[in-house]
MDAnalysis code that builds the backbone (N, CA, C; Angstrom):
import MDAnalysis as mda
import numpy as np

u = mda.Universe.empty(522, n_residues=174, atom_resindex=np.repeat(np.arange(174), 3), trajectory=True)
u.add_TopologyAttr("name", ["N", "CA", "C"] * 174)
u.add_TopologyAttr("resid", np.arange(1, 175))
u.add_TopologyAttr("resname", ["MET", "ILE", "GLN", "ASN", "ARG", "ARG", "ILE", "THR", "ASP", "TYR", "ASP", "ASP", "MET", "SER", "PRO", "SER", "ALA", "THR", "ALA", "LEU", "ASP", "ASP", "ALA", "ASP", "LEU", "ARG", "GLN", "PHE", "VAL", "SER", "PHE", "VAL", "VAL", "GLY", "GLU", "GLN", "GLN", "TYR", "CYS", "VAL", "ASP", "ILE", "MET", "ALA", "VAL", "ARG", "GLU", "ILE", "LYS", "ALA", "TRP", "THR", "GLY", "THR", "THR", "ALA", "LEU", "PRO", "ASN", "SER", "PRO", "ALA", "HIS", "ILE", "ARG", "GLY", "VAL", "ILE", "ASN", "LEU", "ARG", "GLY", "ALA", "ILE", "VAL", "PRO", "VAL", "ILE", "ASP", "LEU", "ARG", "LYS", "ARG", "PHE", "GLY", "GLN", "GLU", "LEU", "THR", "GLU", "PRO", "THR", "PRO", "SER", "HIS", "VAL", "VAL", "VAL", "ILE", "VAL", "ALA", "ILE", "GLY", "ASP", "ILE", "GLN", "ASN", "GLY", "LEU", "LEU", "VAL", "ASP", "GLY", "VAL", "SER", "ASP", "ILE", "VAL", "THR", "VAL", "ASN", "ARG", "LYS", "ASP", "ILE", "ALA", "PRO", "ILE", "PRO", "SER", "MET", "GLU", "GLY", "GLU", "ASP", "LYS", "ASN", "PRO", "TYR", "PHE", "GLN", "GLY", "LEU", "ILE", "THR", "GLY", "GLN", "GLU", "LYS", "LEU", "VAL", "ALA", "VAL", "ILE", "ALA", "LEU", "ASP", "GLN", "LEU", "ILE", "THR", "HIS", "ARG", "LEU", "GLY", "GLU", "PRO", "VAL", "SER", "ALA", "PRO", "ALA", "ALA", "ALA"])
u.atoms.positions = np.array([
    [36.775, 15.895, 28.884],
    [35.443, 15.652, 29.427],
    [34.425, 16.466, 28.619],
    [33.294, 15.850, 28.371],
    [32.195, 16.508, 27.681],
    [31.016, 16.525, 28.646],
    [30.582, 17.678, 29.055],
    [29.494, 17.840, 30.005],
    [29.634, 16.870, 31.177],
    [30.747, 16.935, 31.849],
    [31.034, 16.117, 33.027],
    [31.099, 14.615, 32.737],
    [31.310, 14.223, 31.515],
    [31.462, 12.807, 31.173],
    [32.767, 12.650, 30.431],
    [33.381, 11.507, 30.605],
    [34.594, 11.220, 29.844],
    [34.194, 10.568, 28.524],
    [35.026, 10.707, 27.538],
    [34.771, 10.113, 26.228],
    [34.494, 8.614, 26.362],
    [35.205, 7.923, 27.198],
    [35.034, 6.467, 27.331],
    [33.682, 6.094, 27.903],
    [32.992, 7.020, 28.592],
    [31.661, 6.725, 29.127],
    [30.650, 6.463, 28.010],
    [30.877, 6.977, 26.831],
    [29.927, 6.838, 25.733],
    [29.974, 5.452, 25.100],
    [31.025, 4.702, 25.316],
    [31.119, 3.363, 24.746],
    [30.043, 2.435, 25.283],
    [29.628, 2.631, 26.526],
    [28.665, 1.737, 27.159],
    [27.220, 2.193, 26.979],
    [27.002, 3.292, 26.290],
    [25.643, 3.810, 26.145],
    [24.861, 2.968, 25.142],
    [23.586, 2.787, 25.392],
    [22.722, 2.089, 24.443],
    [22.464, 3.016, 23.262],
    [22.006, 2.451, 22.134],
    [21.732, 3.305, 20.972],
    [20.739, 4.404, 21.350],
    [20.847, 5.500, 20.689],
    [19.965, 6.629, 21.002],
    [18.518, 6.277, 20.720],
    [17.625, 6.962, 21.388],
    [16.192, 6.736, 21.180],
    [15.831, 7.006, 19.723],
    [16.497, 7.967, 19.119],
    [16.221, 8.280, 17.722],
    [16.561, 7.099, 16.824],
    [17.667, 6.454, 17.043],
    [18.050, 5.300, 16.225],
    [17.051, 4.166, 16.403],
    [16.603, 3.953, 17.628],
    [15.606, 2.905, 17.854],
    [14.302, 3.252, 17.167],
    [13.889, 4.511, 17.244],
    [12.643, 4.926, 16.617],
    [12.718, 4.787, 15.099],
    [13.868, 5.142, 14.506],
    [14.023, 5.042, 13.061],
    [13.814, 3.624, 12.566],
    [14.247, 2.636, 13.331],
    [14.082, 1.240, 12.926],
    [12.619, 0.830, 12.945],
    [11.807, 1.494, 13.756],
    [10.391, 1.156, 13.867],
    [9.503, 1.994, 12.959],
    [10.076, 2.913, 12.205],
    [9.284, 3.767, 11.327],
    [9.092, 3.111, 9.972],
    [7.900, 3.292, 9.421],
    [7.596, 2.819, 8.072],
    [6.980, 3.965, 7.293],
    [7.232, 3.978, 5.990],
    [6.662, 5.008, 5.139],
    [5.730, 4.375, 4.124],
    [4.639, 5.095, 3.847],
    [3.623, 4.636, 2.922],
    [3.237, 5.771, 1.992],
    [2.811, 5.408, 0.785],
    [2.186, 6.363, -0.118],
    [0.690, 6.179, 0.073],
    [0.000, 7.262, 0.452],
    [-1.445, 7.162, 0.673],
    [-2.184, 7.751, -0.521],
    [-3.368, 7.205, -0.752],
    [-4.191, 7.653, -1.861],
    [-5.655, 7.433, -1.520],
    [-6.511, 8.001, -2.344],
    [-7.948, 7.969, -2.104],
    [-8.624, 7.143, -3.186],
    [-9.569, 6.323, -2.737],
    [-10.479, 5.611, -3.630],
    [-11.865, 5.855, -3.043],
    [-12.665, 6.652, -3.732],
    [-13.955, 7.041, -3.175],
    [-13.727, 7.928, -1.964],
    [-14.365, 7.594, -0.854],
    [-14.233, 8.363, 0.380],
    [-13.163, 7.797, 1.308],
    [-12.591, 6.654, 0.961],
    [-11.663, 5.955, 1.850],
    [-10.217, 6.216, 1.453],
    [-9.346, 6.273, 2.478],
    [-7.912, 6.386, 2.237],
    [-7.267, 5.025, 2.397],
    [-6.353, 4.723, 1.487],
    [-5.577, 3.490, 1.511],
    [-4.115, 3.867, 1.371],
    [-3.243, 2.899, 1.598],
    [-1.827, 3.165, 1.380],
    [-1.096, 1.870, 1.048],
    [0.074, 2.046, 0.451],
    [0.972, 0.926, 0.159],
    [2.366, 1.329, 0.619],
    [3.168, 0.333, 0.932],
    [4.541, 0.574, 1.374],
    [5.273, 1.364, 0.289],
    [5.955, 2.413, 0.694],
    [6.636, 3.287, -0.258],
    [7.699, 2.527, -1.063],
    [8.267, 1.476, -0.479],
    [9.304, 0.713, -1.171],
    [8.744, -0.076, -2.359],
    [7.428, -0.295, -2.398],
    [6.807, -1.009, -3.513],
    [6.443, -0.075, -4.664],
    [6.374, 1.229, -4.408],
    [5.938, 2.191, -5.431],
    [7.104, 2.500, -6.372],
    [6.850, 2.322, -7.655],
    [7.864, 2.615, -8.670],
    [7.652, 3.979, -9.311],
    [6.390, 4.348, -9.526],
    [6.090, 5.677, -10.055],
    [4.597, 5.936, -9.965],
    [4.241, 7.198, -10.161],
    [2.844, 7.616, -10.174],
    [2.617, 8.273, -11.519],
    [1.600, 7.791, -12.227],
    [1.391, 8.174, -13.622],
    [-0.024, 8.707, -13.808],
    [-0.174, 9.741, -14.591],
    [-1.503, 10.272, -14.905],
    [-2.288, 9.232, -15.705],
    [-3.591, 9.223, -15.536],
    [-4.454, 8.304, -16.274],
    [-4.431, 8.645, -17.754],
    [-4.175, 7.642, -18.583],
    [-4.167, 7.857, -20.034],
    [-4.987, 6.819, -20.768],
    [-5.627, 5.921, -20.064],
    [-6.406, 4.872, -20.708],
    [-5.621, 3.578, -20.754],
    [-6.342, 2.485, -20.990],
    [-5.725, 1.162, -21.052],
    [-6.210, 0.435, -22.287],
    [-5.549, -0.646, -22.610],
    [-5.987, -1.543, -23.671],
    [-6.619, -2.751, -23.002],
    [-7.899, -2.960, -23.247],
    [-8.623, -4.065, -22.621],
    [-8.165, -5.396, -23.212],
    [-8.142, -6.416, -22.356],
    [-7.821, -7.766, -22.794],
    [-9.038, -8.660, -22.581],
    [-9.414, -9.452, -23.589],
    [-10.568, -10.336, -23.425],
    [-10.349, -11.337, -22.292],
    [-11.439, -11.711, -21.645],
    [-11.454, -12.715, -20.576],
    [-10.637, -12.317, -19.347],
    [-10.401, -11.029, -19.146],
    [-9.711, -10.560, -17.942],
    [-10.707, -10.478, -16.796],
    [-10.241, -10.613, -15.567],
    [-11.139, -10.407, -14.427],
    [-11.735, -8.994, -14.476],
    [-12.899, -8.809, -13.879],
    [-13.608, -7.528, -13.942],
    [-12.798, -6.383, -13.346],
    [-11.930, -6.654, -12.377],
    [-11.170, -5.583, -11.733],
    [-9.918, -5.176, -12.517],
    [-9.588, -5.897, -13.589],
    [-8.450, -5.525, -14.439],
    [-8.975, -4.618, -15.553],
    [-8.560, -3.344, -15.515],
    [-9.020, -2.374, -16.506],
    [-8.428, -2.641, -17.876],
    [-7.285, -3.268, -17.903],
    [-6.563, -3.514, -19.134],
    [-5.083, -3.394, -18.848],
    [-4.318, -3.122, -19.892],
    [-2.871, -3.008, -19.739],
    [-2.401, -1.681, -20.328],
    [-1.226, -1.249, -19.839],
    [-0.582, -0.070, -20.397],
    [0.838, -0.458, -20.795],
    [1.396, 0.309, -21.720],
    [2.777, 0.114, -22.120],
    [3.608, 1.137, -21.368],
    [4.415, 0.663, -20.430],
    [5.236, 1.541, -19.611],
    [6.688, 1.365, -20.038],
    [7.115, 2.188, -20.968],
    [8.482, 2.131, -21.493],
    [8.874, 0.715, -21.924],
    [7.979, 0.075, -22.663],
    [8.268, -1.253, -23.200],
    [7.787, -2.403, -22.334],
    [7.404, -2.145, -21.102],
    [6.873, -3.190, -20.213],
    [5.344, -3.112, -20.231],
    [4.707, -4.248, -20.428],
    [3.251, -4.309, -20.423],
    [2.804, -4.514, -18.971],
    [2.025, -3.551, -18.457],
    [1.645, -3.526, -17.043],
    [0.124, -3.591, -16.918],
    [-0.405, -4.605, -16.207],
    [-1.855, -4.642, -15.963],
    [-2.250, -3.544, -14.970],
    [-3.448, -2.987, -15.158],
    [-3.951, -1.939, -14.277],
    [-5.170, -2.479, -13.532],
    [-5.080, -2.461, -12.204],
    [-6.150, -2.947, -11.331],
    [-7.006, -1.762, -10.907],
    [-8.310, -1.862, -11.137],
    [-9.252, -0.846, -10.672],
    [-9.549, -1.168, -9.209],
    [-8.947, -0.406, -8.279],
    [-9.102, -0.711, -6.858],
    [-10.553, -0.603, -6.396],
    [-11.290, 0.338, -6.946],
    [-12.698, 0.469, -6.562],
    [-13.438, -0.841, -6.864],
    [-13.237, -1.392, -8.041],
    [-13.884, -2.648, -8.427],
    [-13.319, -3.819, -7.620],
    [-12.020, -3.839, -7.399],
    [-11.380, -4.933, -6.648],
    [-11.915, -5.013, -5.227],
    [-12.288, -3.853, -4.675],
    [-12.808, -3.811, -3.314],
    [-14.333, -3.941, -3.270],
    [-14.933, -4.408, -4.383],
    [-16.355, -4.741, -4.386],
    [-17.296, -3.595, -4.682],
    [-16.784, -2.514, -5.249],
    [-17.640, -1.384, -5.592],
    [-17.837, -1.356, -7.104],
    [-18.452, -0.287, -7.580],
    [-18.667, -0.119, -9.013],
    [-17.355, 0.166, -9.729],
    [-17.332, -0.110, -11.022],
    [-16.172, 0.184, -11.854],
    [-15.924, 1.694, -11.864],
    [-14.678, 2.104, -11.797],
    [-14.306, 3.525, -11.817],
    [-14.547, 4.096, -13.212],
    [-15.110, 5.282, -13.245],
    [-15.219, 6.041, -14.492],
    [-14.061, 7.036, -14.481],
    [-12.907, 6.656, -15.057],
    [-11.721, 7.506, -14.937],
    [-11.869, 8.857, -15.639],
    [-11.249, 9.839, -15.027],
    [-11.175, 11.194, -15.567],
    [-9.693, 11.566, -15.635],
    [-9.357, 12.679, -16.235],
    [-7.941, 13.086, -16.263],
    [-7.331, 13.295, -14.873],
    [-8.161, 13.447, -13.834],
    [-7.613, 13.650, -12.493],
    [-7.251, 12.325, -11.807],
    [-7.666, 11.192, -12.352],
    [-7.296, 9.893, -11.791],
    [-5.831, 9.594, -12.097],
    [-5.219, 8.772, -11.242],
    [-3.823, 8.399, -11.443],
    [-3.655, 6.893, -11.316],
    [-2.547, 6.427, -11.852],
    [-2.172, 5.023, -11.742],
    [-0.879, 4.967, -10.934],
    [-0.951, 4.269, -9.811],
    [0.225, 4.080, -8.967],
    [0.869, 2.772, -9.416],
    [2.069, 2.844, -9.947],
    [2.781, 1.651, -10.413],
    [3.521, 1.063, -9.217],
    [3.195, -0.198, -8.906],
    [3.815, -0.874, -7.763],
    [4.484, -2.159, -8.223],
    [5.515, -2.546, -7.504],
    [6.184, -3.821, -7.752],
    [5.671, -4.806, -6.717],
    [5.143, -5.897, -7.196],
    [4.683, -6.979, -6.327],
    [5.568, -8.167, -6.682],
    [6.582, -8.369, -5.867],
    [7.615, -9.327, -6.233],
    [8.379, -8.746, -7.415],
    [8.507, -9.529, -8.477],
    [9.194, -9.063, -9.686],
    [8.231, -8.511, -10.722],
    [6.957, -8.453, -10.390],
    [5.928, -8.056, -11.349],
    [5.427, -6.656, -11.034],
    [5.311, -5.835, -12.077],
    [4.746, -4.496, -11.902],
    [3.260, -4.534, -12.209],
    [2.491, -3.813, -11.404],
    [1.065, -3.645, -11.610],
    [0.735, -2.182, -11.407],
    [-0.326, -1.736, -12.057],
    [-0.816, -0.386, -11.845],
    [-2.070, -0.435, -10.997],
    [-2.216, 0.511, -10.091],
    [-3.403, 0.627, -9.258],
    [-4.125, 1.908, -9.650],
    [-5.340, 1.795, -10.192],
    [-6.123, 2.963, -10.569],
    [-6.766, 3.529, -9.305],
    [-6.412, 4.777, -8.971],
    [-6.930, 5.434, -7.772],
    [-7.454, 6.818, -8.144],
    [-8.261, 7.387, -7.246],
    [-8.832, 8.708, -7.504],
    [-7.783, 9.807, -7.399],
    [-6.803, 9.632, -6.528],
    [-5.747, 10.617, -6.382],
    [-4.788, 10.219, -5.284],
    [-3.550, 10.650, -5.402],
    [-2.537, 10.383, -4.382],
    [-2.614, 11.503, -3.355],
    [-2.555, 11.134, -2.077],
    [-2.709, 12.113, -1.003],
    [-1.388, 12.598, -0.451],
    [-0.549, 11.663, 0.013],
    [0.601, 12.071, 0.802],
    [1.557, 10.903, 0.977],
    [2.711, 11.209, 1.520],
    [3.618, 10.177, 2.032],
    [3.465, 10.218, 3.537],
    [3.135, 9.069, 4.124],
    [2.848, 8.979, 5.545],
    [3.962, 8.195, 6.217],
    [4.523, 8.753, 7.287],
    [5.533, 8.071, 8.091],
    [4.888, 7.718, 9.421],
    [4.896, 6.418, 9.762],
    [4.264, 5.976, 11.007],
    [5.178, 5.004, 11.741],
    [4.963, 4.925, 13.033],
    [5.653, 3.953, 13.857],
    [4.898, 2.632, 13.737],
    [5.611, 1.530, 13.728],
    [4.970, 0.211, 13.616],
    [3.875, 0.013, 14.651],
    [4.047, 0.581, 15.831],
    [3.048, 0.393, 16.888],
    [1.734, 1.103, 16.550],
    [1.751, 2.008, 15.576],
    [0.543, 2.711, 15.157],
    [-0.168, 2.014, 14.004],
    [0.242, 0.776, 13.716],
    [-0.440, -0.024, 12.694],
    [-1.173, -1.141, 13.420],
    [-2.502, -1.036, 13.431],
    [-3.340, -2.013, 14.128],
    [-3.709, -3.145, 13.179],
    [-3.885, -4.353, 13.712],
    [-4.310, -5.456, 12.846],
    [-5.753, -5.252, 12.389],
    [-6.091, -5.874, 11.278],
    [-7.468, -5.849, 10.784],
    [-8.304, -6.679, 11.765],
    [-9.420, -6.146, 12.252],
    [-10.233, -6.923, 13.190],
    [-10.868, -8.131, 12.505],
    [-11.072, -9.193, 13.278],
    [-11.730, -10.390, 12.743],
    [-13.170, -10.048, 12.400],
    [-13.598, -10.561, 11.273],
    [-14.975, -10.357, 10.820],
    [-15.552, -11.721, 10.506],
    [-16.797, -11.745, 10.091],
    [-17.422, -13.009, 9.708],
    [-16.713, -13.554, 8.479],
    [-15.989, -14.621, 8.620],
    [-15.274, -15.215, 7.495],
    [-14.051, -14.405, 7.138],
    [-12.966, -15.068, 6.844],
    [-11.719, -14.369, 6.552],
    [-11.711, -13.725, 5.184],
    [-12.640, -14.104, 4.290],
    [-12.660, -13.522, 2.954],
    [-13.186, -12.097, 2.937],
    [-13.654, -11.589, 4.059],
    [-14.241, -10.254, 4.084],
    [-13.208, -9.165, 3.798],
    [-11.986, -9.302, 4.275],
    [-10.944, -8.289, 4.087],
    [-9.601, -8.924, 3.754],
    [-9.518, -9.696, 2.693],
    [-8.250, -10.368, 2.411],
    [-7.167, -9.442, 1.863],
    [-7.535, -8.238, 1.459],
    [-6.591, -7.374, 0.768],
    [-5.858, -6.402, 1.682],
    [-6.068, -6.493, 2.991],
    [-5.490, -5.520, 3.906],
    [-4.642, -6.196, 4.961],
    [-3.537, -5.541, 5.343],
    [-2.666, -6.107, 6.359],
    [-2.665, -5.291, 7.640],
    [-3.368, -4.171, 7.676],
    [-3.441, -3.387, 8.897],
    [-4.127, -2.060, 8.664],
    [-4.339, -1.342, 9.782],
    [-4.948, -0.017, 9.752],
    [-4.027, 0.954, 10.474],
    [-3.709, 2.045, 9.815],
    [-2.868, 3.060, 10.440],
    [-3.763, 3.922, 11.317],
    [-3.413, 3.979, 12.588],
    [-4.142, 4.815, 13.537],
    [-3.343, 6.092, 13.744],
    [-3.890, 7.031, 14.473],
    [-3.167, 8.259, 14.753],
    [-3.291, 9.288, 13.651],
    [-4.047, 9.011, 12.618],
    [-4.327, 9.970, 11.559],
    [-5.747, 10.501, 11.794],
    [-6.176, 11.495, 11.015],
    [-7.553, 11.987, 11.141],
    [-8.543, 10.852, 10.900],
    [-8.283, 10.057, 9.888],
    [-9.110, 8.896, 9.569],
    [-8.211, 7.672, 9.568],
    [-8.804, 6.506, 9.791],
    [-8.027, 5.277, 9.671],
    [-7.624, 5.103, 8.211],
    [-6.410, 4.636, 7.995],
    [-5.910, 4.403, 6.641],
    [-5.592, 2.917, 6.525],
    [-6.218, 2.247, 5.562],
    [-6.015, 0.809, 5.374],
    [-4.732, 0.556, 4.597],
    [-3.897, -0.342, 5.125],
    [-2.650, -0.730, 4.469],
    [-2.958, -1.920, 3.566],
    [-2.722, -1.766, 2.284],
    [-3.032, -2.819, 1.315],
    [-1.940, -3.878, 1.316],
    [-2.361, -5.141, 1.362],
    [-1.452, -6.285, 1.236],
    [-1.340, -6.576, -0.262],
    [-0.332, -6.007, -0.905],
    [-0.218, -6.092, -2.363],
    [-0.188, -7.519, -2.873],
    [0.493, -8.422, -2.164],
    [0.565, -9.805, -2.634],
    [-0.821, -10.441, -2.685],
    [-1.689, -10.131, -1.728],
    [-3.047, -10.675, -1.728],
    [-3.910, -10.022, -2.801],
    [-3.609, -8.778, -3.110],
    [-4.403, -8.024, -4.082],
    [-4.405, -8.689, -5.447],
    [-3.257, -9.247, -5.846],
    [-3.196, -9.848, -7.179],
    [-3.378, -11.357, -7.163],
    [-3.169, -12.015, -6.026],
    [-3.233, -13.477, -6.023],
    [-4.506, -14.040, -5.441],
    [-5.199, -13.298, -4.581],
    [-6.363, -13.843, -3.880],
    [-7.587, -13.876, -4.784],
    [-8.273, -14.985, -4.758],
    [-9.570, -15.113, -5.422],
    [-10.591, -15.400, -4.354],
    [-11.720, -14.735, -4.398],
    [-12.734, -14.965, -3.377],
    [-13.123, -16.422, -3.354],
    [-13.270, -16.948, -2.144],
    [-13.596, -18.362, -1.975],
    [-12.392, -19.205, -1.635],
    [-11.187, -18.711, -1.931],
    [-9.974, -19.434, -1.574],
    [-9.582, -19.074, -0.156],
    [-8.920, -19.971, 0.571],
    [-8.459, -19.608, 1.900],
    [-7.432, -18.483, 1.831],
    [-7.450, -17.635, 2.826],
    [-6.521, -16.519, 2.885],
    [-5.332, -16.931, 3.709],
    [-4.134, -16.747, 3.144],
    [-2.934, -17.020, 3.919],
    [-2.693, -15.855, 4.853],
    [-2.029, -16.098, 5.952],
    [-1.764, -15.033, 6.907],
    [-0.847, -14.006, 6.270],
    [-1.275, -12.709, 6.270],
    [-0.411, -11.682, 5.680],
    [0.825, -11.467, 6.532],
    [1.836, -10.933, 5.906],
    [3.078, -10.621, 6.607],
    [2.796, -9.594, 7.688],
    [3.509, -9.674, 8.781],
    [3.318, -8.734, 9.876],
    [3.612, -7.322, 9.414],
    [2.786, -6.407, 9.858],
    [2.940, -4.999, 9.428],
    [4.124, -4.362, 10.073],
])
């Protein structure tokens, strides 16, 4: 007997609360662009690289800073500040590029700096509120609550495929 219970009593027990909670936890890499915090699923992040400059490509969209050579792979770098409708980033040595995998394709995200790894429960991810027209926030799949500030979760698939004016497909559930 263990604390007045027989070993066989444990066979009928439901999974521990910890095991249930672990299944509902998600981890994100958070970073700053301007005054706002954003994050991406940690499973999409391949590496974080110091800013070293890019090679510009003619006729690229304004939010594509250019490409970098990452150990033989040519990776486009997205200026998140520009992609989110702000001015083009003036990179400094303190800026970083977060290399993410979007499907089988790697992309770099130019950000002001990486903040932290955030672990949250799924219930602490709120949906993006409806706004005038769905094109207003096509790049986000939710907002992390329970932090000092709200942190926007970036929908990476929409970040590279969405063009303003096109209908937005429903993002995957957070």
